[in-house]
N, C-alpha and C positions, 0 to 999 in steps of 0.2 A: 858162699857166705853162710856160715852155719846159723847165724842168728838173724838173717834178713827174711822178713815176711812180706807178702803182698799186702797192699793197703786194705784195711777193712773200714767200712763206713757205718756210722750210727744214724745217718739220715738219708732221705731220698734226695739225690742231687740231679734229678732229671731236668729241673729248671735251673740252669747254671748262670743266671744273671747276677753274679756276685759283684759287689763293690771292690773287693780285694780278696786275693788268695794268699794266705800267710802260712809259711812253714816254720815251725818252732821245733828245734832239736832239744832233746833233754827235757821234754814237756811232762814227764810223769811225776815230777815232784818239784819242790823248791821254787826257784825263780821262773822256770819254764812253765810250770803249772799255774803259778800266780798270774803270769802274763796272759796265758791262754784264757783264763777265767775273766781277766780284766777286759780283753778286747773282743770277747765273744759277743756277737750281736747278729740280728737278722741281716742277710745279704753279705755276711762275712764267711768265708770258707777257711777252715783251719786244718792243715795237715799236722798232726801231732806225732812226734817221733820220740821213741825211747829205745834204749839198748835192749830192753826186754830180756834180761838175763835169766829170769825165772817167772813162774806163774804169778807170784806176788807183784812183781814189777809190771807185768802186763795188765794185771787187774787195776793197779794204780793208774796206769795210762787210760784204761777203759773208763774209769771213774771220772777222770778229768774231761774226757771226751763227752761223757754223759752230762756233766755239769754244764759244759759249753753248749751242748745241744739244747739243754733246757733254757738257755738264754737266747735261743734262736739261731745259733751258728750252725753251719753245715760242717760236720766234722768227719775226718777219717784218721786212722792211726796206722803207723808203720813202725816195725821194730827192726833194728839193725845195729851192729857194732860198727860205728863209724871209723874205727881204727883199722878195720879190715879192708883190703884192697877191693875196690868196686862198690863198697857199701854207700858212700856219699852219693855217687852217681845213681845208684839204685833208688835212694830216697827221693832225689829230684825227679827221676823218671816216674816213680809212683805218684808223686804230686801232680805232675803234668798229665799223666794218664787218667788220673781220677777227676781232676778239676778243669783240665784244659788250659791252665794258666798258672803263673806264679808271679806275684807282685812283690812280695816281701819275704825276706829270709832272716830268721833270727838264729844265729849259731850259738846256742847256749850250752850244748852238751860239753862236758869236760870234767876234770877232777883235780884235786889238790893232794899232793903227797909230800909230807915232811921228809926231807932227806938232805944231808949235807953233801957238799961237793966231794969231800973225801970218801963218802960212802956210796956215791953215785955209781951205779953199774950201767952197762950199755943197754941192757934190756929195758930198764926203767926209763932211761933217757929216750930211747927210740919209741917206747910206748906213749910217752907224753907228747912227743912231736907228731906221732901218727894220729892220735886222738884229737889234737887241738889244731895247730897250724896246718897240718897235713890234710885233715878232714875239711877245714875251712876252705883251703885253696881248691880242693876238689869240688866242694859244694858250689862255690861261686863260679868256677869255670863251667860247670855243667848248667848252672842256672842263668848264666849271662844272656843267652839268646832270649829267654823269656823275660828277664828283668828289663832288658833293653827296649822291649816293646811295650812296657807297662807305663801308664801315666802316673803311677804311685810307687815307682821302684825304690825300695829301701833294703839295706842290709845292715844288721846290727850284730856285732860279735861281742861275746862276753869275755872280757879280760879279767884281771884281778889286781888287787893292791900288791900282791907278791912280786909283780914285775916292776914295782917302783919303791918298795920298802925292803931293805935288806938288813937282817939282824941275825946275830950268831945264835940267839936263843929261839929263833923261829925260822929255820932254814927250809927253803923250798927250791932246791937247786934245779931240778928238772922242770918243775911246774913254772917257776919264774922264767926260765929260758924259753919254754914253750909259749907262754903268754906274751912275752916280749916279741917273739917271732910272729905271733898272731896279730899283734898290733901293727907290726911293720907290713904284713901282707894286707891288712885292712886299708892302710894308707895307700898302698900300691893300687888296690882295687878301687879306692875312691878316685884316684887320678885317672884310671883307665875307664871308669864307668861314668865319669862326670859329663862327658859329651852326650850321653843318653839320658841325662837328667836323673840318674840313680845316685842316691846318697849312700855312703858307707861310713859307719862310725863304730867305735868301741865304747863299751861301758865297763868301768873298772870298779866293782864293788869292794868294800871293806869287809869286815866280819859280818856275815849274814846268817841269821838263824836257819838251821836245817830242820826239816820235818822227818828226816830219817837218817840212819847211819849211826856209827858208834858214839858220836859226840852229841847227837840230838837231845838226849835226856840227861846229859852231864852238866849239871848246874854250875859246877866250878869252872868248866871250860868257858861258859858264856859270861860268867862273872869276870874272869880274867880278860876276856875279849872286850867287855864293856869298859873295864878300867884302862885298857890300852887305847881306847878311842876318846879323843878330846870331848866329843859331845856327851860321853858318858853312857851310851847305850849302843847296842848292835842294831843293824838293820833287819827289818823283816823282809821276806821275799817280795811282798807287795810294794815296798819302798822302791826296790830296784825295778820292778815291773812297771811302775808309774813312769819312770824315766824312759824305759824302752818304748812304752806306748807313745810317749810324746815324740820320740825320734822316728817312729813309724807314721806319725800324723802329717797332715798337710802343713801344719804350722811349723814343722821342722825342715821344710823343703830347702832351706839355704844353709843347713848345717851339714858338713861332710868332712871326712878326713880327721875327725877329732877323737881323742881319748878322753872321755868324761868320767871323772872320779865321783863316786857316790859312797863315801867312806866315813862320814862323821868327823872328818879332819885327820884321819889316821895317817895320811901321807904328807901332813903339813911339815913335819920335821923328822 
């Protein structure tokens, strides 16, 4: 795995009396970073993952870890391209090796690619499935023994409105198929893990503001997205993080096998 690193820690973890150990993939920016900062607290251990494609990406992840540590959380980071064979298992292994447990898994890493079915090529299709449903299946399979012994076992996967809203002017052929497959796998996992008291749910955001990437500073893109959303505005990463944090909480212990839309009404019609 060319981009997989051993976990690095920002805090002393010699006292491992954690209330929960949470792995968040794609934690270097956006929703993943917002979630990490929201749930960071004393007696919470966070394994923060990012692809870590370059130094800038690694620095962003390190900054998220530093912010979470400042709030009292015990943090470690790991970089890996989850589309690579063996990378999801490596990330779970690093989490268990570092913290000795894994209670909650948030499969947030992913990407969206505009592409029509007619223009879809095999490489793009395979890449989308490897990075999203493929990685999710591998993460959950490797994490199951740890999740099954946890009293607060939770899995949340990030889907997208593109698996539910199909328009000629906004085609996401490979991404939509991959996210739909992810939702199906999550429901299978919910059925299989229910006997252990582990809940598995999907969150499907609508247009959500990005803090990096080509569209991040493109005002016209976000204006059009807001106009397409019935509530008239796009979501902030913190909006999505709030829902995920609830699904990880004890109050959500009876919710499982669901796809919960948080899209400002985007999929109403």
